[in-house]
C-alpha positions as CSV (number, residue, x, y, z in Angstrom):
1,X,51.3,29.3,14.4
2,X,51.3,27.6,10.9
3,X,51.2,24.1,12.4
4,X,48.3,24.9,14.7
5,X,46.4,26.3,11.7
6,X,46.8,23.0,9.8
7,X,45.6,21.0,12.8
8,X,42.5,23.2,13.1
9,X,41.7,22.5,9.4
10,X,42.2,18.8,9.9
11,X,39.8,18.9,12.9
12,X,37.2,20.6,10.7
13,X,37.5,18.0,8.0
14,X,37.3,15.2,10.6
15,X,34.2,16.8,12.1
16,X,32.6,17.1,8.7
17,X,33.4,13.4,7.9
18,X,31.9,12.3,11.2
19,X,28.7,14.2,10.4
20,X,28.6,12.5,7.0
21,X,29.2,9.0,8.6
22,X,26.5,9.6,11.2
23,X,24.0,10.8,8.6
24,X,24.7,7.8,6.5
25,X,24.3,5.5,9.5
26,X,21.1,7.1,10.6
27,X,19.8,6.8,7.0
28,X,20.5,3.1,7.0
29,X,18.8,2.6,10.4
30,X,15.8,4.7,9.2
31,X,15.6,2.7,6.0
32,X,15.6,-0.6,7.9
33,X,13.0,0.8,10.3
34,X,10.7,1.5,7.4
35,X,11.3,-1.9,5.8
36,X,8.1,-4.0,6.2
37,X,7.0,-7.4,5.3
38,X,4.3,-6.6,2.7
39,X,2.9,-10.1,2.7
40,X,2.6,-10.2,6.5
41,X,0.9,-6.8,6.5
42,X,-1.6,-7.9,3.8
43,X,-2.4,-11.1,5.8
44,X,-3.0,-9.1,9.0
45,X,-5.4,-6.9,7.1
46,X,-7.2,-10.1,5.9
47,X,-6.7,-9.0,2.2
48,X,-7.6,-11.5,-0.5
49,X,-4.2,-13.0,-1.6
50,X,-3.5,-13.7,-5.3
51,X,-0.5,-15.6,-6.4
52,X,0.5,-16.8,-9.9
53,X,2.1,-20.3,-9.9
54,X,4.1,-21.5,-12.9
55,X,5.7,-24.9,-13.3
56,X,8.4,-24.9,-16.0
57,X,9.0,-27.8,-18.3
58,X,12.5,-29.1,-19.1
59,X,12.7,-26.6,-22.0
60,X,12.1,-23.6,-19.6
61,X,8.6,-23.1,-21.1
62,X,5.5,-23.0,-19.0
63,X,4.2,-26.6,-18.6
64,X,1.2,-25.3,-16.7
65,X,0.2,-22.4,-14.5
66,X,-2.6,-21.4,-12.1
67,X,-3.7,-18.5,-10.1
68,X,-4.4,-19.1,-6.4
69,X,-7.0,-16.7,-4.9
70,X,-7.0,-17.1,-1.1
71,X,-8.9,-15.6,1.8
72,X,-6.6,-15.7,4.8
73,X,-9.4,-15.0,7.2
74,X,-11.2,-18.3,6.5
75,X,-8.5,-20.3,4.6
76,X,-10.9,-20.7,1.7
77,X,-9.3,-20.6,-1.8
78,X,-9.9,-20.9,-5.5
79,X,-7.6,-22.2,-8.1
80,X,-7.9,-20.8,-11.7
81,X,-6.2,-22.9,-14.4
82,X,-4.6,-21.1,-17.3
83,X,-4.5,-23.2,-20.4
84,X,-1.3,-22.7,-22.4
85,X,-3.2,-22.6,-25.6
86,X,-5.4,-19.6,-24.6
87,X,-5.4,-17.3,-27.6
88,X,-5.5,-13.5,-27.6
89,X,-3.7,-10.5,-29.1
90,X,-0.8,-10.3,-26.6
91,X,0.8,-6.9,-26.4
92,X,4.1,-8.3,-25.2
93,X,4.4,-10.3,-28.4
94,X,2.6,-7.9,-30.8
95,X,0.5,-10.7,-32.3
96,X,-2.2,-13.3,-31.8
97,X,-0.7,-16.4,-30.2
98,X,-0.8,-18.9,-27.4
99,X,-0.5,-17.7,-23.8
100,X,2.5,-19.9,-23.0
101,X,4.4,-18.3,-25.8
102,X,4.4,-15.1,-23.8
103,X,6.3,-16.9,-21.0
104,X,8.9,-18.5,-23.2
105,X,9.5,-15.4,-25.3
106,X,8.9,-12.5,-23.0
107,X,9.5,-13.9,-19.5
108,X,7.6,-14.0,-16.2
109,X,6.8,-10.3,-15.8
110,X,5.2,-10.0,-19.2
111,X,3.4,-13.3,-18.6
112,X,2.0,-12.0,-15.3
113,X,0.9,-8.8,-17.0
114,X,-1.0,-10.6,-19.7
115,X,-2.7,-12.9,-17.2
116,X,-3.8,-9.9,-15.2
117,X,-5.5,-8.5,-18.3
118,X,-7.2,-11.9,-19.0
119,X,-8.5,-12.3,-15.5
120,X,-9.1,-8.7,-14.7
121,X,-7.2,-8.7,-11.4
122,X,-3.8,-7.7,-10.0
123,X,-1.3,-10.4,-9.2
124,X,1.2,-9.0,-6.7
125,X,3.1,-12.3,-6.2
126,X,4.4,-15.1,-8.5
127,X,6.1,-18.4,-7.7
128,X,8.0,-20.5,-10.2
129,X,9.0,-24.2,-9.9
130,X,11.0,-26.0,-12.5
131,X,9.6,-29.5,-13.3
132,X,12.7,-31.0,-11.6
133,X,11.9,-29.0,-8.4
134,X,8.2,-29.9,-8.6
135,X,9.2,-33.6,-8.7
136,X,11.6,-33.1,-5.8
137,X,8.8,-31.4,-3.9
138,X,6.6,-34.4,-4.4
139,X,9.3,-36.7,-3.1
140,X,10.0,-34.5,-0.1
141,X,6.3,-34.5,0.7
142,X,6.2,-38.3,0.5
143,X,4.1,-38.1,-2.7
144,X,1.2,-35.9,-3.9
145,X,-2.3,-37.4,-3.5
146,X,-4.3,-37.4,-6.7
147,X,-7.5,-39.2,-7.7
148,X,-7.2,-41.1,-11.0
149,X,-10.6,-42.3,-12.3
150,X,-9.2,-45.1,-14.5
151,X,-5.9,-46.9,-14.5
152,X,-3.4,-45.9,-17.2
153,X,-1.4,-48.6,-19.0
154,X,-0.2,-47.2,-22.3
155,X,2.8,-47.2,-24.5
156,X,3.7,-43.9,-26.2
157,X,4.7,-43.7,-29.8
158,X,8.3,-43.4,-28.6
159,X,8.0,-46.7,-26.7
160,X,7.8,-45.2,-23.2
161,X,5.3,-47.1,-21.0
162,X,2.9,-45.0,-19.0
163,X,1.6,-46.9,-15.9
164,X,-0.6,-45.3,-13.2
165,X,-3.0,-47.0,-10.8
166,X,-6.6,-45.8,-10.3
167,X,-8.2,-44.4,-7.2
168,X,-6.9,-41.8,-4.7
169,X,-3.2,-42.6,-4.8
170,X,0.1,-40.9,-3.6
171,X,2.3,-40.2,-6.6
172,X,6.0,-39.9,-6.0
173,X,8.2,-37.6,-8.2
174,X,8.5,-40.1,-11.1
175,X,4.8,-40.9,-11.1
176,X,3.9,-37.1,-11.0
177,X,6.1,-36.6,-14.0
178,X,4.2,-39.5,-15.8
179,X,0.9,-38.0,-14.7
180,X,1.7,-34.6,-16.2
181,X,3.1,-35.9,-19.5
182,X,1.2,-39.0,-20.6
183,X,-1.2,-38.4,-23.6
184,X,-3.8,-41.0,-24.6
185,X,-5.1,-41.1,-28.2
186,X,-8.7,-40.2,-27.2
187,X,-7.7,-37.4,-24.8
188,X,-8.6,-33.8,-25.3
189,X,-6.8,-30.7,-24.4
190,X,-9.4,-30.2,-21.6
191,X,-8.4,-33.6,-20.1
192,X,-4.8,-32.6,-20.1
193,X,-5.6,-29.2,-18.4
194,X,-7.7,-31.0,-15.8
195,X,-4.6,-33.1,-14.8
196,X,-2.5,-29.9,-14.5
197,X,-5.1,-28.4,-12.2
198,X,-5.3,-31.6,-10.2
199,X,-1.5,-31.6,-9.8
200,X,-1.5,-27.9,-8.6
201,X,-4.3,-28.7,-6.1
202,X,-2.3,-31.7,-4.9
203,X,0.8,-29.5,-4.4
204,X,-1.2,-27.1,-2.2
205,X,-2.7,-30.0,-0.3
206,X,0.7,-31.4,0.3
207,X,1.9,-28.1,1.7
208,X,-1.1,-28.1,4.0
209,X,-0.8,-31.7,5.2
210,X,3.0,-31.6,5.8
211,X,3.4,-28.0,7.0
212,X,4.7,-29.0,10.4
213,X,7.6,-30.8,8.8
214,X,8.1,-28.3,6.0
215,X,8.5,-25.3,8.3
216,X,10.7,-27.0,10.9
217,X,14.0,-25.3,11.4
218,X,16.0,-28.0,9.6
219,X,13.7,-28.3,6.6
220,X,12.3,-25.0,5.6
221,X,15.4,-23.8,3.6
222,X,15.4,-27.0,1.6
223,X,11.8,-26.4,0.5
224,X,12.2,-22.7,0.0
225,X,15.2,-23.2,-2.3
226,X,12.9,-25.1,-4.7
227,X,10.7,-22.1,-5.3
228,X,11.6,-18.8,-7.0
229,X,9.4,-15.8,-6.2
230,X,9.5,-12.0,-6.6
231,X,9.7,-11.5,-2.9
232,X,12.6,-11.2,-0.4
233,X,13.3,-14.2,1.9
234,X,11.1,-13.0,4.8
235,X,8.1,-12.2,2.6
236,X,8.6,-15.5,0.6
237,X,8.4,-17.5,3.8
238,X,5.3,-15.6,4.9
239,X,3.6,-16.3,1.6
240,X,4.4,-20.0,1.6
241,X,3.2,-20.4,5.2
242,X,0.0,-18.6,4.3
243,X,-0.6,-20.9,1.3
244,X,0.0,-23.9,3.6
245,X,-2.9,-22.8,5.7
246,X,-5.3,-23.1,2.7
247,X,-8.3,-25.4,3.4
248,X,-7.3,-27.9,0.7
249,X,-10.5,-29.9,1.0
250,X,-12.7,-27.1,-0.3
251,X,-10.6,-25.5,-3.1
252,X,-12.9,-24.1,-5.8
253,X,-11.5,-25.0,-9.3
254,X,-12.0,-22.8,-12.3
255,X,-10.5,-22.7,-15.8
256,X,-10.7,-20.4,-18.9
257,X,-13.4,-21.7,-21.2
258,X,-14.0,-20.9,-24.9
259,X,-14.0,-22.2,-28.4
260,X,-11.1,-23.8,-30.3
261,X,-10.2,-21.9,-33.5
262,X,-7.3,-22.5,-35.9
263,X,-5.2,-19.4,-36.2
264,X,-1.9,-19.3,-38.2
265,X,-1.8,-23.1,-38.2
266,X,-2.4,-23.7,-34.5
267,X,-5.4,-24.5,-32.4
268,X,-6.1,-21.6,-30.0
269,X,-8.7,-21.5,-27.1
270,X,-10.4,-18.2,-27.7
271,X,-12.1,-17.2,-24.4
272,X,-15.9,-16.9,-24.2
273,X,-17.5,-13.5,-24.8
274,X,-14.2,-11.9,-25.9
275,X,-12.7,-12.7,-22.6
276,X,-15.4,-10.9,-20.5
277,X,-16.8,-14.2,-19.2
278,X,-13.6,-15.3,-17.3
279,X,-13.3,-11.9,-15.7
280,X,-16.9,-12.1,-14.5
281,X,-16.4,-15.7,-13.3
282,X,-13.2,-14.8,-11.3
283,X,-15.0,-11.8,-9.8
284,X,-17.9,-14.1,-8.9
285,X,-15.6,-16.6,-7.3
286,X,-13.8,-14.0,-5.3
287,X,-17.2,-12.8,-4.0
288,X,-18.0,-16.4,-3.2
289,X,-14.9,-16.6,-1.0
290,X,-16.0,-13.5,0.9
291,X,-19.5,-12.1,0.8
292,X,-20.3,-8.4,1.2
293,X,-20.9,-8.5,4.9
294,X,-17.7,-10.4,5.6
295,X,-19.3,-13.8,5.9
296,X,-17.7,-16.5,3.8
297,X,-19.1,-19.1,1.5
298,X,-18.3,-22.5,3.0
299,X,-19.7,-24.6,0.2
300,X,-20.7,-24.8,-3.4
301,X,-24.3,-23.6,-3.9
302,X,-26.9,-25.6,-5.8
303,X,-28.9,-23.8,-8.5
304,X,-31.9,-24.8,-10.5
305,X,-32.3,-22.9,-13.8
306,X,-35.7,-22.7,-15.5
307,X,-36.5,-21.3,-18.9
308,X,-39.5,-19.0,-18.6
309,X,-39.3,-18.0,-22.3
310,X,-39.9,-19.5,-25.7
311,X,-36.1,-19.3,-26.6
312,X,-34.8,-22.8,-27.1
313,X,-31.7,-23.8,-25.1
314,X,-31.7,-20.7,-23.0
315,X,-31.6,-22.5,-19.6
316,X,-29.1,-25.1,-20.9
317,X,-26.6,-22.4,-22.0
318,X,-27.1,-20.4,-18.8
319,X,-26.5,-23.6,-16.7
320,X,-23.1,-23.9,-18.5
321,X,-22.2,-20.3,-17.5
322,X,-23.0,-20.9,-13.9
323,X,-21.2,-24.3,-13.8
324,X,-18.0,-22.6,-15.2
325,X,-18.4,-20.1,-12.3
326,X,-18.1,-23.0,-9.8
327,X,-21.8,-23.5,-9.0
328,X,-23.5,-26.9,-8.8
329,X,-26.3,-26.7,-11.4
330,X,-29.1,-29.2,-11.7
331,X,-30.3,-30.3,-15.1
332,X,-32.1,-27.3,-16.7
333,X,-35.8,-27.4,-17.1
334,X,-38.7,-25.3,-18.5
335,X,-40.6,-23.1,-16.1
336,X,-44.4,-23.8,-15.5
337,X,-45.1,-21.1,-18.2
338,X,-43.1,-19.4,-20.9
339,X,-44.2,-15.8,-20.7
340,X,-42.0,-14.5,-17.9
341,X,-41.2,-10.8,-18.7
342,X,-38.6,-10.5,-16.0
343,X,-35.9,-12.9,-14.8
344,X,-36.3,-13.7,-11.1
345,X,-34.1,-15.4,-8.5
346,X,-35.9,-17.3,-5.8
347,X,-34.0,-17.7,-2.5
348,X,-34.6,-21.1,-0.8
349,X,-31.7,-20.6,1.5
350,X,-32.7,-17.5,3.3
351,X,-29.4,-15.8,2.6
352,X,-29.9,-12.6,0.7
353,X,-26.2,-11.8,0.6
354,X,-25.4,-14.9,-1.3
355,X,-28.5,-14.4,-3.5
356,X,-27.2,-11.0,-4.5
357,X,-23.9,-12.5,-5.4
358,X,-25.7,-15.0,-7.6
359,X,-27.6,-12.2,-9.2
360,X,-24.6,-10.1,-9.8
361,X,-23.3,-12.7,-12.2
362,X,-26.1,-12.1,-14.6
363,X,-27.0,-8.6,-13.5
364,X,-30.3,-9.7,-11.9
365,X,-31.6,-7.6,-9.0
366,X,-35.1,-9.2,-9.0
367,X,-34.7,-11.5,-6.0
368,X,-37.3,-12.8,-3.6
369,X,-37.6,-15.4,-0.9
370,X,-39.3,-18.7,-1.7
371,X,-42.9,-19.2,-0.8
372,X,-43.8,-22.2,1.4
373,X,-45.0,-24.1,-1.7
374,X,-41.7,-23.4,-3.6
375,X,-39.7,-24.3,-0.5
376,X,-41.4,-27.7,-0.3
377,X,-40.9,-28.3,-4.0
378,X,-37.1,-27.5,-3.7
379,X,-36.8,-29.8,-0.7
380,X,-38.2,-32.7,-2.6
381,X,-35.3,-32.6,-5.0
382,X,-32.4,-34.9,-4.2
383,X,-29.7,-32.2,-4.3
384,X,-31.7,-29.6,-2.4
385,X,-31.9,-26.4,-4.3
386,X,-30.4,-23.2,-2.8
387,X,-31.6,-20.8,-5.5
388,X,-34.0,-21.1,-8.4
389,X,-33.4,-18.8,-11.4
390,X,-36.3,-18.4,-13.8
391,X,-35.1,-16.7,-17.0
392,X,-37.4,-14.1,-18.5
393,X,-37.6,-12.1,-21.7
394,X,-35.2,-9.5,-20.3
395,X,-32.4,-12.1,-20.3
396,X,-30.2,-11.9,-23.4
397,X,-28.3,-15.1,-22.9
398,X,-25.7,-13.5,-20.6
399,X,-27.2,-10.6,-18.7
400,X,-30.5,-9.3,-17.6
401,X,-31.2,-6.1,-19.6
402,X,-32.6,-3.1,-17.7
403,X,-36.2,-2.4,-18.2
404,X,-36.9,0.4,-20.7
405,X,-40.0,1.5,-18.8
């Protein structure tokens, strides 16, 4: 009887263990069934994709970085350059400093968080390439195509010779490194930032042009291993494939603009309007990528800005605002008269959806279609004006102020 009792107890323990094993197995199966590719789901929903790209220099600092804003429904995209000398009070550092100091001192997550605050958007994805891997990428792609306006033939203070041809040229890894690092005596920080943005655009163009080779079975891992992201392998592949579909011929380029100020012994780029302008510009660009009714902007719109007030320089300063928001702006002019009470946007294109997007940038809702005379006048201009903006007394230099009546 005693032996039988022990066997029954053993059976009970074994039964309980089997239940535990089965429960654990079912939990694992259930967990895998719930696992989804977040990138793929977002692409299927045609959500606007936002990815932070960082290229590290040899000292593990951020050589340059950009945010890619991408509409998967139309393959249209914008590239926002992030100058390393952008100044602000960075919470992650607890002081006023350069943006690239956040990366070197606090890491990629803090860096992404600070950029989200600067641009006023959420960045769910980030991708990091070391400079060595960026160079390898260029070689694997057979070079990155970049337009160089003038040939470079210069010897650095250290005796290094920088030599680059002019025109639209394919730059291999070594030449890309030269392109990113050369510094001429008369160059400005803005010139350097433009090169960084051109290199990032060339990288995306290379992905697009060589995607059939990149994503072949034998090659894809070699390319993927050059990029570090915050995604799992499946999601990472989905993201890179999506970026490779970007219409590289029509990328809208933007950058943070501001004034240079010396703070604690270093020149910092302090963003315009306490940082509000770049937020508005990015919002405007995103609206340009997809309008309110789902139709997409397929080109850069041409604006004519007229000063309808007695305030000197109002049209010129407003033209700069719109240029920085990726519009093509003709030389500003004075309106036929200078007593306009209200700012008005004249639509020559016959597209009220885009006209409203233009108006949102300066908070202008006074929009009307062009008269036949105004239409004929705009057609006579070489560029062909899409929208005319006549600035009135209600415009304060940045926004149209609501009427007090």
